[in-house]
FIKOLZA-1660 file (N, C-alpha, C; in steps of 0.1 Angstrom, whole numbers, plus 5000, padded with zeros to 4 digits):
% residues 183
   i   px   py   pz ch aa at
   1 2499 3043 8457  A  M  N
   1 2512 3041 8449  A  M CA
   1 2512 3027 8443  A  M  C
   2 2515 3025 8431  A  P  N
   2 2516 3012 8425  A  P CA
   2 2527 3004 8432  A  P  C
   3 2525 2991 8433  A  Q  N
   3 2535 2982 8439  A  Q CA
   3 2548 2983 8432  A  Q  C
   4 2548 2984 8418  A  G  N
   4 2560 2985 8411  A  G CA
   4 2569 2998 8415  A  G  C
   5 2562 3009 8418  A  T  N
   5 2569 3021 8423  A  T CA
   5 2575 3018 8437  A  T  C
   6 2567 3012 8445  A  I  N
   6 2572 3008 8459  A  I CA
   6 2584 2999 8457  A  I  C
   7 2584 2990 8448  A  D  N
   7 2596 2981 8447  A  D CA
   7 2608 2988 8442  A  D  C
   8 2606 2998 8433  A  L  N
   8 2618 3006 8429  A  L CA
   8 2624 3014 8440  A  L  C
   9 2615 3020 8449  A  V  N
   9 2619 3028 8460  A  V CA
   9 2627 3019 8470  A  V  C
  10 2623 3007 8471  A  R  N
  10 2630 2998 8481  A  R CA
  10 2644 2995 8476  A  R  C
  11 2647 2996 8463  A  K  N
  11 2661 2994 8458  A  K CA
  11 2669 3006 8457  A  K  C
  12 2663 3018 8459  A  A  N
  12 2670 3031 8457  A  A CA
  12 2678 3035 8469  A  A  C
  13 2688 3043 8466  A  Q  N
  13 2696 3050 8476  A  Q CA
  13 2691 3065 8477  A  Q  C
  14 2686 3070 8466  A  L  N
  14 2681 3084 8466  A  L CA
  14 2669 3084 8457  A  L  C
  15 2658 3089 8462  A  V  N
  15 2645 3090 8454  A  V CA
  15 2644 3105 8450  A  V  C
  16 2642 3108 8438  A  L  N
  16 2640 3122 8433  A  L CA
  16 2626 3123 8428  A  L  C
  17 2618 3132 8434  A  H  N
  17 2604 3134 8430  A  H CA
  17 2602 3148 8425  A  H  C
  18 2598 3149 8413  A  A  N
  18 2598 3162 8406  A  A CA
  18 2584 3169 8407  A  A  C
  19 2577 3165 8417  A  G  N
  19 2565 3173 8421  A  G CA
  19 2551 3168 8416  A  G  C
  20 2542 3177 8419  A  D  N
  20 2528 3174 8417  A  D CA
  20 2522 3163 8426  A  D  C
  21 2525 3164 8439  A  F  N
  21 2519 3156 8449  A  F CA
  21 2504 3161 8449  A  F  C
  22 2495 3151 8450  A  T  N
  22 2481 3155 8450  A  T CA
  22 2475 3159 8464  A  T  C
  23 2483 3154 8474  A  C  N
  23 2478 3157 8488  A  C CA
  23 2489 3154 8498  A  C  C
  24 2488 3159 8509  A  Q  N
  24 2498 3157 8520  A  Q CA
  24 2500 3142 8523  A  Q  C
  25 2489 3135 8523  A  R  N
  25 2490 3120 8525  A  R CA
  25 2499 3113 8515  A  R  C
  26 2499 3117 8503  A  A  N
  26 2508 3111 8492  A  A CA
  26 2522 3114 8495  A  A  C
  27 2526 3126 8499  A  Y  N
  27 2540 3129 8503  A  Y CA
  27 2544 3121 8515  A  Y  C
  28 2535 3121 8525  A  D  N
  28 2538 3114 8538  A  D CA
  28 2541 3099 8535  A  D  C
  29 2533 3093 8527  A  F  N
  29 2535 3079 8523  A  F CA
  29 2548 3077 8517  A  F  C
  30 2552 3085 8508  A  L  N
  30 2565 3084 8501  A  L CA
  30 2577 3086 8511  A  L  C
  31 2575 3096 8519  A  F  N
  31 2585 3100 8530  A  F CA
  31 2587 3088 8539  A  F  C
  32 2576 3082 8544  A  D  N
  32 2577 3071 8553  A  D CA
  32 2583 3059 8547  A  D  C
  33 2579 3056 8534  A  L  N
  33 2585 3045 8527  A  L CA
  33 2600 3047 8526  A  L  C
  34 2605 3059 8522  A  C  N
  34 2619 3061 8521  A  C CA
  34 2626 3059 8535  A  C  C
  35 2620 3064 8546  A  I  N
  35 2626 3061 8559  A  I CA
  35 2627 3046 8562  A  I  C
  36 2616 3039 8559  A  D  N
  36 2616 3024 8561  A  D CA
  36 2627 3017 8552  A  D  C
  37 2629 3022 8540  A  C  N
  37 2639 3016 8531  A  C CA
  37 2653 3022 8533  A  C  C
  38 2654 3031 8542  A  Q  N
  38 2667 3038 8544  A  Q CA
  38 2673 3044 8532  A  Q  C
  39 2664 3051 8524  A  C  N
  39 2669 3059 8513  A  C CA
  39 2665 3073 8515  A  C  C
  40 2673 3082 8508  A  E  N
  40 2671 3096 8510  A  E CA
  40 2660 3101 8500  A  E  C
  41 2652 3110 8504  A  L  N
  41 2641 3116 8495  A  L CA
  41 2644 3130 8492  A  L  C
  42 2645 3134 8480  A  W  N
  42 2645 3148 8475  A  W CA
  42 2632 3150 8468  A  W  C
  43 2624 3159 8473  A  A  N
  43 2611 3161 8466  A  A CA
  43 2608 3176 8466  A  A  C
  44 2601 3180 8456  A  I  N
  44 2597 3194 8454  A  I CA
  44 2582 3195 8452  A  I  C
  45 2577 3207 8453  A  Q  N
  45 2562 3209 8454  A  Q CA
  45 2556 3206 8440  A  Q  C
  46 2561 3210 8429  A  G  N
  46 2554 3209 8417  A  G CA
  46 2547 3222 8413  A  G  C
  47 2535 3221 8407  A  N  N
  47 2528 3233 8403  A  N CA
  47 2526 3241 8416  A  N  C
  48 2525 3255 8414  A  P  N
  48 2522 3263 8426  A  P CA
  48 2509 3259 8433  A  P  C
  49 2510 3259 8447  A  A  N
  49 2499 3255 8455  A  A CA
  49 2486 3264 8452  A  A  C
  50 2475 3259 8453  A  N  N
  50 2462 3266 8451  A  N CA
  50 2452 3261 8461  A  N  C
  51 2441 3267 8463  A  P  N
  51 2431 3263 8473  A  P CA
  51 2427 3249 8472  A  P  C
  52 2427 3243 8459  A  D  N
  52 2423 3229 8457  A  D CA
  52 2434 3220 8460  A  D  C
  53 2447 3225 8459  A  A  N
  53 2459 3216 8462  A  A CA
  53 2468 3225 8470  A  A  C
  54 2466 3225 8483  A  P  N
  54 2475 3234 8492  A  P CA
  54 2490 3229 8492  A  P  C
  55 2499 3237 8496  A  A  N
  55 2513 3234 8497  A  A CA
  55 2515 3221 8505  A  A  C
  56 2524 3213 8500  A  I  N
  56 2528 3201 8507  A  I CA
  56 2538 3204 8518  A  I  C
  57 2537 3199 8530  A  L  N
  57 2546 3202 8541  A  L CA
  57 2556 3191 8543  A  L  C
  58 2569 3194 8545  A  Q  N
  58 2578 3184 8548  A  Q CA
  58 2582 3187 8563  A  Q  C
  59 2584 3177 8570  A  Y  N
  59 2587 3178 8585  A  Y CA
  59 2602 3174 8587  A  Y  C
  60 2608 3179 8597  A  S  N
  60 2621 3176 8601  A  S CA
  60 2623 3179 8616  A  S  C
  61 2634 3175 8621  A  N  N
  61 2637 3179 8635  A  N CA
  61 2638 3194 8637  A  N  C
  62 2643 3201 8627  A  E  N
  62 2644 3216 8628  A  E CA
  62 2630 3222 8626  A  E  C
  63 2621 3215 8619  A  H  N
  63 2607 3221 8616  A  H CA
  63 2597 3211 8619  A  H  C
  64 2594 3207 8632  A  P  N
  64 2584 3197 8634  A  P CA
  64 2570 3201 8630  A  P  C
  65 2568 3214 8629  A  E  N
  65 2555 3219 8624  A  E CA
  65 2553 3219 8609  A  E  C
  66 2564 3216 8602  A  G  N
  66 2564 3215 8588  A  G CA
  66 2566 3228 8581  A  G  C
  67 2573 3227 8569  A  V  N
  67 2576 3238 8560  A  V CA
  67 2572 3234 8546  A  V  C
  68 2567 3243 8538  A  P  N
  68 2563 3239 8524  A  P CA
  68 2575 3234 8516  A  P  C
  69 2573 3224 8508  A  L  N
  69 2583 3219 8499  A  L CA
  69 2588 3231 8490  A  L  C
  70 2600 3230 8486  A  K  N
  70 2606 3240 8477  A  K CA
  70 2601 3238 8463  A  K  C
  71 2603 3247 8454  A  Y  N
  71 2599 3246 8440  A  Y CA
  71 2611 3241 8432  A  Y  C
  72 2623 3240 8438  A  E  N
  72 2634 3234 8431  A  E CA
  72 2644 3230 8442  A  E  C
  73 2652 3220 8438  A  R  N
  73 2662 3215 8448  A  R CA
  73 2674 3211 8440  A  R  C
  74 2686 3212 8447  A  S  N
  74 2698 3208 8441  A  S CA
  74 2708 3204 8451  A  S  C
  75 2718 3197 8447  A  G  N
  75 2729 3193 8456  A  G CA
  75 2738 3183 8450  A  G  C
  76 2748 3179 8457  A  E  N
  76 2757 3169 8452  A  E CA
  76 2756 3156 8459  A  E  C
  77 2755 3145 8451  A  R  N
  77 2754 3131 8455  A  R CA
  77 2761 3122 8445  A  R  C
  78 2768 3113 8450  A  F  N
  78 2774 3102 8442  A  F CA
  78 2784 3108 8432  A  F  C
  79 2790 3120 8436  A  G  N
  79 2800 3126 8427  A  G CA
  79 2794 3134 8416  A  G  C
  80 2781 3136 8416  A  L  N
  80 2774 3144 8406  A  L CA
  80 2766 3155 8411  A  L  C
  81 2764 3165 8403  A  K  N
  81 2755 3177 8407  A  K CA
  81 2741 3173 8402  A  K  C
  82 2732 3173 8411  A  I  N
  82 2718 3169 8407  A  I CA
  82 2708 3180 8410  A  I  C
  83 2700 3182 8401  A  G  N
  83 2689 3193 8403  A  G CA
  83 2676 3187 8400  A  G  C
  84 2665 3192 8407  A  I  N
  84 2652 3189 8404  A  I CA
  84 2644 3202 8403  A  I  C
  85 2637 3204 8392  A  K  N
  85 2628 3215 8390  A  K CA
  85 2616 3211 8382  A  K  C
  86 2605 3213 8388  A  H  N
  86 2592 3208 8382  A  H CA
  86 2590 3213 8368  A  H  C
  87 2590 3226 8366  A  D  N
  87 2588 3232 8353  A  D CA
  87 2601 3236 8347  A  D  C
  88 2609 3227 8343  A  A  N
  88 2622 3230 8336  A  A CA
  88 2621 3229 8322  A  A  C
  89 2609 3230 8316  A  N  N
  89 2606 3228 8302  A  N CA
  89 2600 3241 8296  A  N  C
  90 2593 3249 8303  A  G  N
  90 2588 3261 8298  A  G CA
  90 2574 3260 8292  A  G  C
  91 2569 3248 8289  A  S  N
  91 2556 3245 8284  A  S CA
  91 2553 3231 8286  A  S  C
  92 2542 3226 8280  A  Y  N
  92 2539 3212 8280  A  Y CA
  92 2545 3205 8268  A  Y  C
  93 2552 3212 8259  A  N  N
  93 2559 3206 8248  A  N CA
  93 2574 3206 8251  A  N  C
  94 2581 3195 8251  A  F  N
  94 2595 3194 8255  A  F CA
  94 2603 3203 8247  A  F  C
  95 2611 3211 8253  A  S  N
  95 2621 3220 8247  A  S CA
  95 2635 3216 8253  A  S  C
  96 2643 3209 8246  A  E  N
  96 2656 3205 8251  A  E CA
  96 2665 3217 8254  A  E  C
  97 2664 3227 8246  A  V  N
  97 2672 3239 8247  A  V CA
  97 2668 3246 8260  A  V  C
  98 2655 3247 8263  A  Y  N
  98 2650 3254 8275  A  Y CA
  98 2655 3246 8288  A  Y  C
  99 2653 3233 8287  A  A  N
  99 2657 3224 8299  A  A CA
  99 2672 3224 8301  A  A  C
 100 2679 3224 8290  A  Q  N
 100 2694 3225 8290  A  Q CA
 100 2698 3238 8297  A  Q  C
 101 2692 3249 8294  A  D  N
 101 2695 3262 8300  A  D CA
 101 2692 3262 8315  A  D  C
 102 2681 3256 8319  A  K  N
 102 2678 3255 8333  A  K CA
 102 2688 3246 8340  A  K  C
 103 2692 3235 8334  A  A  N
 103 2703 3227 8341  A  A CA
 103 2716 3234 8342  A  A  C
 104 2720 3241 8331  A  A  N
 104 2733 3248 8331  A  A CA
 104 2733 3259 8341  A  A  C
 105 2722 3266 8344  A  N  N
 105 2722 3278 8353  A  N CA
 105 2718 3275 8367  A  N  C
 106 2714 3262 8370  A  M  N
 106 2710 3259 8383  A  M CA
 106 2721 3261 8393  A  M  C
 107 2718 3268 8404  A  E  N
 107 2728 3269 8415  A  E CA
 107 2727 3257 8424  A  E  C
 108 2739 3251 8426  A  I  N
 108 2739 3238 8434  A  I CA
 108 2741 3242 8448  A  I  C
 109 2730 3238 8456  A  E  N
 109 2730 3241 8470  A  E CA
 109 2742 3236 8478  A  E  C
 110 2747 3243 8487  A  G  N
 110 2758 3239 8495  A  G CA
 110 2772 3240 8489  A  G  C
 111 2772 3246 8477  A  T  N
 111 2785 3247 8470  A  T CA
 111 2785 3261 8463  A  T  C
 112 2796 3264 8457  A  N  N
 112 2797 3277 8449  A  N CA
 112 2795 3273 8434  A  N  C
 113 2790 3261 8431  A  A  N
 113 2789 3256 8418  A  A CA
 113 2776 3259 8411  A  A  C
 114 2776 3260 8398  A  R  N
 114 2764 3261 8390  A  R CA
 114 2764 3250 8380  A  R  C
 115 2752 3246 8376  A  G  N
 115 2751 3236 8366  A  G CA
 115 2749 3222 8370  A  G  C
 116 2738 3216 8368  A  A  N
 116 2735 3203 8372  A  A CA
 116 2740 3193 8361  A  A  C
 117 2746 3182 8366  A  D  N
 117 2749 3171 8357  A  D CA
 117 2737 3164 8353  A  D  C
 118 2728 3163 8362  A  I  N
 118 2715 3156 8360  A  I CA
 118 2704 3166 8364  A  I  C
 119 2694 3168 8356  A  L  N
 119 2682 3176 8359  A  L CA
 119 2670 3167 8357  A  L  C
 120 2663 3165 8368  A  V  N
 120 2651 3157 8368  A  V CA
 120 2639 3167 8368  A  V  C
 121 2630 3166 8359  A  F  N
 121 2619 3175 8359  A  F CA
 121 2606 3168 8357  A  F  C
 122 2595 3175 8359  A  G  N
 122 2582 3169 8357  A  G CA
 122 2573 3177 8348  A  G  C
 123 2562 3181 8353  A  H  N
 123 2553 3191 8346  A  H CA
 123 2547 3185 8333  A  H  C
 124 2555 3180 8324  A  I  N
 124 2549 3176 8311  A  I CA
 124 2544 3161 8312  A  I  C
 125 2547 3154 8323  A  H  N
 125 2543 3140 8325  A  H CA
 125 2546 3131 8313  A  H  C
 126 2556 3134 8305  A  E  N
 126 2560 3126 8294  A  E CA
 126 2574 3120 8297  A  E  C
 127 2575 3107 8297  A  P  N
 127 2589 3102 8300  A  P CA
 127 2599 3106 8289  A  P  C
 128 2610 3112 8293  A  I  N
 128 2620 3117 8284  A  I CA
 128 2634 3114 8290  A  I  C
 129 2643 3110 8282  A  I  N
 129 2657 3109 8285  A  I CA
 129 2664 3117 8274  A  I  C
 130 2671 3127 8278  A  S  N
 130 2678 3135 8268  A  S CA
 130 2693 3138 8273  A  S  C
 131 2702 3133 8266  A  W  N
 131 2716 3136 8268  A  W CA
 131 2720 3147 8258  A  W  C
 132 2727 3157 8263  A  N  N
 132 2732 3167 8254  A  N CA
 132 2745 3173 8260  A  N  C
 133 2752 3180 8252  A  T  N
 133 2764 3187 8255  A  T CA
 133 2763 3202 8253  A  T  C
 134 2767 3210 8263  A  D  N
 134 2766 3224 8261  A  D CA
 134 2778 3230 8253  A  D  C
 135 2778 3243 8251  A  N  N
 135 2788 3249 8243  A  N CA
 135 2802 3249 8249  A  N  C
 136 2803 3244 8262  A  Q  N
 136 2816 3243 8268  A  Q CA
 136 2820 3228 8269  A  Q  C
 137 2813 3219 8263  A  G  N
 137 2816 3205 8263  A  G CA
 137 2811 3197 8275  A  G  C
 138 2803 3204 8284  A  K  N
 138 2797 3197 8295  A  K CA
 138 2785 3189 8292  A  K  C
 139 2786 3176 8294  A  R  N
 139 2776 3167 8291  A  R CA
 139 2765 3167 8303  A  R  C
 140 2753 3168 8299  A  R  N
 140 2742 3168 8309  A  R CA
 140 2731 3158 8306  A  R  C
 141 2725 3153 8316  A  L  N
 141 2713 3144 8314  A  L CA
 141 2701 3151 8319  A  L  C
 142 2691 3152 8310  A  L  N
 142 2678 3157 8313  A  L CA
 142 2668 3146 8313  A  L  C
 143 2660 3145 8324  A  V  N
 143 2651 3133 8326  A  V CA
 143 2638 3138 8331  A  V  C
 144 2628 3134 8324  A  C  N
 144 2614 3135 8329  A  C CA
 144 2609 3121 8331  A  C  C
 145 2607 3117 8344  A  P  N
 145 2604 3103 8346  A  P CA
 145 2590 3099 8342  A  P  C
 146 2581 3108 8339  A  G  N
 146 2568 3105 8335  A  G CA
 146 2559 3104 8347  A  G  C
 147 2547 3098 8346  A  P  N
 147 2537 3098 8357  A  P CA
 147 2539 3086 8366  A  P  C
 148 2546 3088 8377  A  G  N
 148 2549 3077 8386  A  G CA
 148 2537 3070 8392  A  G  C
 149 2526 3077 8393  A  T  N
 149 2514 3070 8399  A  T CA
 149 2501 3071 8390  A  T  C
 150 2500 3082 8382  A  S  N
 150 2488 3084 8375  A  S CA
 150 2488 3076 8362  A  S  C
 151 2477 3075 8356  A  E  N
 151 2475 3068 8343  A  E CA
 151 2469 3076 8332  A  E  C
 152 2477 3082 8324  A  G  N
 152 2472 3089 8312  A  G CA
 152 2463 3100 8315  A  G  C
 153 2465 3108 8326  A  L  N
 153 2456 3118 8329  A  L CA
 153 2459 3132 8322  A  L  C
 154 2472 3134 8319  A  Y  N
 154 2476 3147 8314  A  Y CA
 154 2484 3146 8301  A  Y  C
 155 2482 3156 8293  A  H  N
 155 2491 3159 8282  A  H CA
 155 2495 3147 8274  A  H  C
 156 2509 3145 8273  A  K  N
 156 2514 3133 8266  A  K CA
 156 2517 3122 8275  A  K  C
 157 2511 3121 8286  A  C  N
 157 2512 3111 8296  A  C CA
 157 2509 3097 8291  A  C  C
 158 2517 3087 8292  A  P  N
 158 2513 3074 8288  A  P CA
 158 2501 3068 8296  A  P  C
 159 2496 3058 8291  A  S  N
 159 2484 3052 8298  A  S CA
 159 2487 3043 8310  A  S  C
 160 2500 3044 8314  A  Y  N
 160 2505 3035 8325  A  Y CA
 160 2515 3044 8333  A  Y  C
 161 2517 3041 8346  A  P  N
 161 2527 3048 8353  A  P CA
 161 2541 3045 8349  A  P  C
 162 2550 3054 8350  A  T  N
 162 2565 3053 8346  A  T CA
 162 2573 3059 8357  A  T  C
 163 2586 3055 8356  A  A  N
 163 2596 3061 8365  A  A CA
 163 2609 3060 8358  A  A  C
 164 2619 3068 8362  A  A  N
 164 2632 3067 8356  A  A CA
 164 2642 3061 8367  A  A  C
 165 2650 3052 8362  A  Q  N
 165 2661 3047 8371  A  Q CA
 165 2674 3051 8365  A  Q  C
 166 2682 3058 8374  A  I  N
 166 2695 3063 8370  A  I CA
 166 2705 3055 8379  A  I  C
 167 2714 3048 8373  A  N  N
 167 2725 3041 8380  A  N CA
 167 2738 3049 8379  A  N  C
 168 2744 3050 8390  A  V  N
 168 2757 3058 8391  A  V CA
 168 2768 3049 8397  A  V  C
 169 2779 3049 8390  A  N  N
 169 2791 3042 8395  A  N CA
 169 2803 3051 8394  A  N  C
 170 2811 3052 8405  A  D  N
 170 2823 3060 8405  A  D CA
 170 2821 3074 8400  A  D  C
 171 2810 3080 8404  A  G  N
 171 2807 3094 8400  A  G CA
 171 2803 3096 8385  A  G  C
 172 2800 3085 8379  A  K  N
 172 2796 3086 8365  A  K CA
 172 2782 3078 8363  A  K  C
 173 2774 3084 8354  A  I  N
 173 2761 3077 8351  A  I CA
 173 2764 3065 8343  A  I  C
 174 2761 3053 8348  A  S  N
 174 2763 3041 8341  A  S CA
 174 2752 3037 8332  A  S  C
 175 2740 3040 8337  A  S  N
 175 2728 3037 8329  A  S CA
 175 2716 3046 8333  A  S  C
 176 2707 3048 8324  A  V  N
 176 2694 3055 8327  A  V CA
 176 2684 3048 8318  A  V  C
 177 2672 3046 8324  A  Q  N
 177 2661 3040 8316  A  Q CA
 177 2648 3044 8322  A  Q  C
 178 2638 3045 8313  A  I  N
 178 2624 3047 8318  A  I CA
 178 2618 3033 8321  A  I  C
 179 2612 3032 8332  A  I  N
 179 2606 3019 8336  A  I CA
 179 2591 3020 8336  A  I  C
 180 2585 3011 8329  A  S  N
 180 2570 3010 8330  A  S CA
 180 2567 3003 8343  A  S  C
 181 2558 3009 8351  A  I  N
 181 2554 3004 8364  A  I CA
 181 2543 2994 8363  A  I  C
 182 2546 2983 8370  A  N  N
 182 2535 2973 8371  A  N CA
 182 2527 2976 8384  A  N  C
 183 2514 2973 8383  A  K  N
 183 2506 2975 8395  A  K CA
 183 2508 2964 8404  A  K  C
% end
C-alpha cells in the first residue's frame, strides 16, 4: 500500500473500501492498519470470487474462523446514510443514472430506510465525484475513489493511485475531493 494511502487512513474516522482486494493479505493489512489508527473499516468483496482470487475473509469475535466479505454494505454514520457497492455502475463506462438508481434503492442496514446519501463504488477504477438530485429532491453523492493502490492497470484508471476524501460536519458533507496518492 502506498505511503500516501496509509497517511490518509491514519487521519480517517471511517475507511470505505469498494472492493477488489487482490489477496487476503491486502485486506488483513488494511484491517490491522485501521485497528492501529482506531478508525472503522467498511469493506466489500469486489468482483465475484474465482479460483484465482478467492473470497476475502473478515474476522470478528462472532466469526473467529472468518466469513466472506459481502458484495455490498450500508449503514448510518455521521448523520448520513452511506452505501458501498462495487459494481454500482452497470459497466466500465460511468452511467450516472444507473449509479443514482443503485443509491436511491439501496436498503440501509439496521434501519427501515432506503436510499444512500453517499454511494461509494469501484469496478471502473476511474476517479469520479458526481452530485445529483433525484426526482423527489434528494441530493446524493456518488463517488468512485479510483485505484487506491494500483497504477493504470485497468480501464480508465489513471497512471497513479487515487482515493476520495469525504469530510462531514454536523450531518452534512462539507467537502469531497479526489486525492492523488504519493508513494
